[in-house]
N, C-alpha and C positions, 0 to 999 in steps of 0.2 A: 667399739668395745668400751666398757666402763673402766675407770682408773683402777690400777692394781691396788692403790691405797684403800679403795672402798672394800675390796675383797679382804684385805688384811684387817681392816676395822671390824667387819662382820665376824671374822674368825676370832678376833680378840674378845669380842662381846660374847660369842657363843661358847668359847672355851673358858671364859672367865679368867684368863691369864695370858700374859705376854709369852711366857715360856711354852705353855701348851699350844698356843697358836703357832709359835715358831716350829714346834715339832710337826704340827699338822701341815704347815706350808713348806717344810724342809728348808728353812732359813734360820738365821741366828736371832736370838731375843733382842740383841742390839739393833739389828736391821728392822725388826718389828717396831720397836719403840721409835726409831727414826722415821719410819713410814707414818706412824700415828701423829707424831709431832709435826711432820711436814703437812699432813692433811689438815690438822687444826690450824696451822699457820696460814695455809692457803685460803681456807674458808672463814678464818677469823672467829672461830667458835671453839670453846672448850667442850669436848665430847665425853671425856672420861675423867672421873675423879681418881687420883692415885694416892694410895696410902700404904702403910706397912701391912695392913690387913688385906690388900689386894686392890682391885679396880671396881668401879661402879659407874654407871651411866649418869651423866648430868641430865636435867630435863631436856636440854637441846639435843644431847646424845641419844636419848630415847626416840625422839622424833626422827633424827637422822638415821638411826638404825633401821626403823621401819621402812623409810624411803629407800635406804640402801639395798635392802632385800628385794624391794620391788624393781629397782634399777637392774640388779643382777638377773632377776627372773625375766624381765622384758628383753634384756640383752641376749640371754640364752635362747629365748623364743625366736628372736629375730635371726639369730644364727641358724637355728633349726629350720626356719622357713626358707632361708636362703639355700640351705643344703637340699631341702625338698625340691626347690625349683631347679637346682643343678641336676638333681636326679631325674628330672623329667616331669615332676608334679608342678605344672605351670601355674595352677591356681590353688592357693592355700587359704582356707577360711577358718577363722577361730570361733568355735561355738562353745558357749558356756553351758554348764550343766549343774543342777542343784536338786535338792529333794523335791521342790515344788515346780521347778522348770527343767524337767528331765529331757536330755537329748534323745531318750528312748522313743519319744513321740515322733521322731523322724525316721525310725527304723525302716518301715515298709517303703517309704518314699526314697530313702537313701539307697536301698538296694537297686531301685530302678535307675537312679542317677549314676551310681558307680559303674553300672554296666554300660551306660550310654556315654558317660563322660569320665573315663578313668583318669583323666588329667586333673580332676578336681580332688583335692586332698583336704580332709577335715582334721583340724587340730582341736581336740576336745579339752576344755579347760574348766575345772571345777570352781565354783564360787559358792559363797554362803548366803542362804536366804536370811534377810534381816529387814524387818518392817521399817526400820528407821533409815536404812541406807540403800534400799532398793532403787530409789529414784536416782541416787548418785551413780549406781551401776548403769542405769539407762543413759544418763548424761555422759558417761565415760565410754559408751560403745564406740568402737573404732580405735581405742587406745590399747587395751589388752584383750578385749573381746570384740568380735564383730557382730555376733548374732546370739540371741537366746530364744528359746521356744517356750511359749506359755500363753496364759490369758492375755488378750490384747484389746481389752475394752476400756483401759485406763485413759481417761481424758487428760490427765496430768502428763502422761508419757508422750502423747502425740506431738507435743512441742519439741521433743528432743529426738524422736526416732521415727522410722518408717515401719509399717507392718504389712504382712501378707497373710491373709487368713487361710488356714488349712482345713478348718472344720469348727465344730461347736461342741462344748462340754455341757453335760447335763448338770443342773443344780441338784444337790443332794443335801442330806443332813447327816452329820457325824455325831454319834452319841457313845458314851462309855459302854463297855460290854455288859455291865450290870444295870444299865438304865432300863426303865420300864418300856421304852420304845425299841429296844435293841432287837427284839424278835420280829419286828414288822418287816414285810417285804416292800412296802411303800408307805411313805409318810404323807398324810394330808395335813393341811394347815390347821384343821380342827384339832388334830392330835397335839398341836403345839400350844394350845391354850394353857395358860398358867406356867409355861416353860420359859426359861431364859434362852433367847436365841442370839448367838453371837453373829454379827454381820459387820462388814466394813462400813465405816461412817459414810454418811450421805455426801454426794457431790463428785464422785470420781468414776464409778462404774454404772453405766446405764442399766444393765441387767439387774444389778443389786438394787438400784434406786427404784426401778419399776416394781420389784417385789416388795420393797419396803413400803411404798405408798399404798399398795394393795393391802398389805397387812394392817397398816395404821388405820385404813378406812373400814376394812371388812373384818379384821380380827384383832381388835384392840386388846384382847385378853393375852396376846403374846407379848412378852416383855423383851424388847429388843435391847441388846447390849452392844454398844459400839466398840469397834476396835479400829486399828489403823487402816489406812487405804490398802496396805499390802500385808498378806499373811506371812508368818514365819512359823517355825516349829513351836515357839512359845505359845502361840494361839491354840494349837492342838493340845499342848500340855495343859493349858488353862481349862479347856473343855473337859478333859479327862479328870482333872483334879477337882473342879467345881461341880461336876455333874451337869454341865450345861449342854445345850444343843448347838452345834456349829454348822452354819451354812457353808457348804463346801462344794467340791466338784467331783464327778466320778473319777477323774484322772488321779485324784489324791486319796483314793480308797485305801492304799496300803502305806500311807505316810506314817501313821501311828499305830502300833500293834494293839493298843488297848482301846481303840475306837472302832465302831462298826459304822460303815457308810451305807446309807439307805437312800434310794431315789426319792425325790420330792415330787409329789403330784402337783405340778405347776405348769401351766400352759402358756406362760409368758415367754419373754426372751431367754434364750440360752446364751451361754458365754462363749464368744468367739475365741479361738486360740490359733496361734500360728507363729510366724517368724517376726521377731522384734529386732530390728537391725539399724545400724548407724545411718544417719543421713549423709555422712561423708563417705560414700561408697568408693571402692576402687575396682579395678578390673576383675579381681578375684571374686569379690562380693557380687558384682553385677552378673558375672557368669554363673555363679551359684543360684542367684535368684531367678535368672532366665531359665536355668535347668529345672528348678522347682516348678515354675509356671508351666513349663512344657509337659512335665510328667503328671501334673495335677489338673490339667484341662478337663 
């Protein structure tokens, strides 16, 4: 368990008051102040500014507050997993879910697994898609997430994780609902002449790189706009706001309500998707992967 002082600190910050935190925790204001003073003494850092106007976080306090919330969350998750095991769920696997890496992709497979292996329990944990921090999420697999499900052709990721391919996504184009191509049932590369096409920058995705090279050689009239290696919702917003075409996947058809997703007439590589999981596997993860392999043979 985490220190009681950490819980007190978080409550003081969130209640913005020693007295309100005391009411929340059913202890005296004096006890609250002693706990905070003791915490600051132990770590040798001033976390809170105190004045007649109230309290505020120091720069160090802001950092400590974010980490403290994570400590509490991880501790609670550890307790819940232990309770699950005591209840007979011998294998607990933490699967992340987000707008672009949805656990729903596992629905049909999970129904088969849960019938055959009822002792496997999934703990679904939401996380935020962020083009700048997605790699950090991959690096941290095994810490608070064990597995995510999504496109797994990133060359950058392979250094930090294992993958198991479940299938392939079709490359598509997303356009605003009022775009001139929005009515089409299928988009050909000729249709994209003189359009701005948003793609991930070169060097990470083999399927994207193959299409890029083909476009550059055979369709130079298409104006490629580079974005980060990994999409987030801001990329979809940019497409809608600028009137651009976004290279996307059929799986992401309903991510943005103001965009229409249309299949791309392209016979090159499709994008593999599947399990992306920590290299530091444990018995629960190994059992889950084994069960996935068994039902998807």
